[in-house]
N, C-alpha and C positions, 0 to 999 in steps of 0.2 A: 595364637601366643602372640604376648607382647613384646616388644622391643627391648625392656628393660627389664627382663628377666635373664637374671643369672645364677650360674652353678658354682659353688665351692667347694673343692675335692682337696681331702684332709688326709696325708700319707703318714702313718707311722713309723716307717722305715726311711732313715735317712739314704739309704744307699741299698741299689739292688746286686746284691752280692750273689757270686755264683756259687753258692750255696744250696744243700737240702734237696727237694726233689725234682721229677720230672712229673708231668701230667698228660696223661694217655686219654685225648678227646676222640672219641667216633660219633656216630648220629646224633646222638640228642644233644650233643654240644653244639654242632653245626647246625641242626636247624633252630637253635636257638638263636646262633649269632648270625644266621643269615635273617632273622626274623627284627635284631635289633639294627643290623645293615643290609636291607634289602639288595643293596648294589654288589654285594657280593666282596668288598675291598678288605673287610674286617676278618674276613674266613681266609682269604688269599694272602693277606701278610703274617697269620698265623703260617699256614700250610707252610710258605717259604721262609719263617725263622723255626720251623720245625723240622721234622722228619717223615716223611709218610711209609707207615709200615709195607714192607713187601712179605712178610713171613710171621706168622704166630705162631711157636711151636711149643708145645706143651711136654714137658719130662717127669719122668720120675725120679728121685733121690741117688740113684744108681746112673742116671743118665739116658736110661733107655726112651727112646720117643714112645710118647702114650697117642697124638694128634699133632697135626697139621694142619694151618688155615692158611691158605698160597693168598698171594698175591689179589687175584681176582675178587677176595672176598674179604680183605684188609686193606684195599685201596682208599676207603676214607677214613681210617683210623691215622691219626698225627699224635707221634710224639715229640714233645717241644718240655725244655728246663723251663720250671716255673719263674727264672729269673728272666727268660726270654718272652716268656707269657707276660709278664707286667708291663715290661716294655714296649711292647705291641698295642695294650689295654691302653697305656698311659698315651697314646698317640692319637688313641679313637675318644669322640667323646658323640654325646647323647642330649636331645633338648626335654626342656620340662614347658608345660603352659600353668599359668599362672592365672588365676582368679579370685582368690579371698585375701584382702588384703588386710584383713580386720583382727589378724592374729599371726603369731610367730613363735619362733622357739628362741632361745638364748643358749647359745652353747658357751661355756667357758673353761680356757683351758690354764695348764699348770703355769705356761709362760705370760699369763696375764691378758692375756688378748682373749676378747669377745666377739661374737658374731648373733646375727640373727637371722632366722632363716623361717620359711614359709612351714617349709615340713625338713625332718633328718632323717635319711638312711643309713645304718648302721651296718655297714660291710666289712670290718673290723677283725673277723674270726673266731675260733674258736675261744679265747680267752676275752672276749665283746667286751671293751670298757663301755660301751654304749648301752648296752644289755643291761652290766651292772648298774647303771644309774638308773633303770628304768623296774626291774625287779628285786627282789629277797634274795637274799644269798643263795638260797637252795634252788632258785631259779636260774642262778647265774654259773654257779660251779660246775665243768663238766664230769661224767662217772668215768671213771676207768674200766677201759675193754679187758682189760686182762692178758693184754699183747702188747709189743714194742718193734719199733722198724727204725732201720738203719738202710740212710740212702748217702750215695755220694756218685761223682763223677770222679773217671778216671781218663788220664790223657795219654796213656800207652795204645801201642797196637796190638790188639787182640784178634787173634785171627780164629778164633773159634764160634767168629758167627759172621757173617757179612751185612754191610750197612744198611740200615731200615729194617732186620730181622730182629724180634722178640724172643727168647727163650725163656721159659718158665718152670722152673723145678718144683715140684708140691712133695709133700708126706712129711707125716709124722707132725701134721700140726704146724708145719713153716712151710713159706714160698719164698723162693728165691727168683729175680727177677733180671735178667740182663737185657740191654737196649742197644745196639749201636746205631750211636747217632751219627755216624761217616769219619770221615780219612780228613778231612779238612777243617773241623773245628777241634777247639784246645778241650773240649769236652766232649772225647771220642766214645765212650762207654759209660752209658747210666747203671747202676748198680742198686739194686734195693732187695733187702731182707725184713721179714717180719713172721715174729714167732710169738708165742707165748714168754708171758715173765712174772713172776712172782710179786702180788702186791707189796709185800714185808720186804722187798729188795729193788721199790722204784729210789731209793736214793742213791743208791748205786750208780744212778744212769747218770748220762751226762748233764740230761735237762731231765729233770723230775717231771716238772711240767711242758708244755709244749714249744713255747717261743724264747725259752731261754731266760739269759739274764736281760732280757727288755722288760721283763715280766715282773723283775725286783729279786730280792735274795732269796725267794723260797722255790727258784727256777732249778736249781740241781747243782750238778758240779761244774768243771771246768771248760771251755771248749776247745783249752788245748791239748787235751788228757789221751795221752797214746793208749790208753786203756780203751778207747773205743771201739778200737780197729780189732783186739784183741778179743772183745766181747763178740763182735761179729763173728770173728774166726771159730771161736770156742762154739758157737750158739749152733753155726753151719759146717761143723766138722765132718761129718756124714756125708755132706753134698759133693759133687765132682772137684777134686783136689785140683783140675786145671785152672779153673775159675780163681778158685780160694788162693793160689800161688799168684795168681795177678793180680788181684785185690791187695794182697803182702805187699808183694814187690812195688805197684804203683800209686798206692794211696796217698792222697794229700788230706792229713791230719785234719785242717783249717777247712775243708770242704765236706768234712762228713756230718750230717744231721743224726742223732740218736736220740728217739724221744719215745715216751709210753705214747699208746693210743688212745684217745678218750672219744666220748661221744655224747651225744643230749639227749634225753632221753624223751621219746613219744611224746607228745600231748604239752609241750612248755610253750607257755604264750610265744610270740614274735613280736610285739611290740603293744604301743599304749600311746594314747592322745595323736600328737602329730610325728610319732617318732614308729619306725619300722627296721626290722632287720631283714639281710637278705642273704643268703650263701651261710656258710659255717657259724655265723652270729646266730644266727634262726635257729639251725637245724643240723648242726655239726653229728656228720657218721663217719665209722669206721671204713678206711680204705678200699676194702675187698670185692667193691662194684663199681669202683673208679666213677662213681656218680656225683663226687664233692664240687667238682669244677660245673660238670652238664646243668647239675640243679642250679646253683648260684646264675648261670645264663639264663636258665627258663623261670628264675623268680624276675630278674632282671627285665625281660620282656613282656612277664604278669603285670609288674607295677609300672611299666609304661605304660602298658594300654587302662590301666586302672587312670592313671593319671589324667590320664586324655580324655577319659569319660569323666570322671567326678571334678577336676583340677587340685590343687596341691590341697589337700584338706586329708581330715582325717577318717573323712567319709572313703577317700580314695584307697589308703592305707590299709582299714576292717577290709575291704571290697578285696585287694590283692592277697591277704592273708588268707580270706575262706576261702579264694580260688586257689589257692597253691596249697593247704594244706595236707589236702585227701592225698594226694599224687605222692609228695612228700612222706607221709606219713606212712605210706606202704613200703614205699621203698626204703625209709629208716628202718622201721620194725625188720623187716626182713635180714638186713645188713647185720645190725645190731644182733640178730639171734643166731646168723649165721657165723658172724665175727668170735662169740663167743665158745660156740660149737666146735669149730674146727682150730681157731687159736689155742684155749684155755681147755677143751677136754677132747680134743684130736680127733672129732668125727671126722672121718673121709667123709661122709655122704654129705658135709655141709662146706666143702672142699670150693672156694668161691667160683673154679676153672672147672669145675664139672657140673655140667647143667644136665640134671635128672630130668623125667618126664614130668615131674609133679611141676618142674621149675619153667617149661616151655610156654605155657602162657602168660608168665609173668615178665617175662623177660621179652616177648614179645610187646608185650603191652608197655613196658621199658623201652624199646626200642623205635616202636612206631609211632610214640607220643609227636602231636604237631601242635604247633603255636601257628598264629596268624602274625604279618608282618605290620611291623609300626609303622602307620602313615609318616610321610614326611615331612615336618613343621615347615615354616617359611621364617620363626625368630631368629634372632640370634644368641649367640652365648657368649659373657663374659668371663674371662678367667679371673680368679680371686687369689 
């Protein structure tokens, strides 16, 4: 590691607003985080910023309990609002080893600024602008999964669930989730709903694509449209009325995220030359297995090992892609298939919260995946 090595991070968002979703993190995510930071400080910061699950409860549409997973089995599961996870990660950093100084990449931004880098890592989400500069249009645009998701935080005191508990109602190709975040937080209750949505009615959704107005004029409707909550309530009208009444009373239109669910088909390339992609930019999948964020952390571990072995080179990036793609493609294939079967075709055998005998080996491989910690470097990092 040379002392002149530097890392520049370019963030698309101008602010981290209290909007959108919650991330559920479990064993694979923390295993990857502890490889990135063997001290455990990063994992501890995330646990402190979120809430540890004390109960995971599965119910049917009428509210009858199907199964309960108590605290001794959920103690390693943490729920954290996405904006809080971003804040924790912004306080962390990693180091890279620079070896090859003969080539670089020129980055040009709309504001006229330009930067040169030995490698570029695109971690800019499902509508990755980095991806769009590398590949033809057919390899950049995500495909519609046939479903829509609503996500929101509510600040009222909901007495139907205790702090740390998560209730999930499923049925009729729909999933309604409630996570109690705690009484001392202004985001006390997190609610999300996922259900099938006709492709020919995407234009009525608040966000026709994923990130809304930041993506330009083709993003969809207005973020101030009260119709969002009405669409949510209509979609889940057959679910327990107590929760729906609470949502209707305490929702904040400005904090609701409504958008279709997209995915990136298995087999698309992740990089070219001295550029590669991680997370959703490389392999966006539907959220029904809660593996989007864990896979991004795992990508980071693999990429760091590859750079340490091969230096800041295109060889390192291709080695990373070759190592990661078999695991990611297996997970992506099953997630995409089940999402279509459950939310679009309403096949209850594909319910993401019901694991049948055929799935057990797959889920064991999912949860028991291990990576080696990244050795500590001695160099310095400069902020650009």
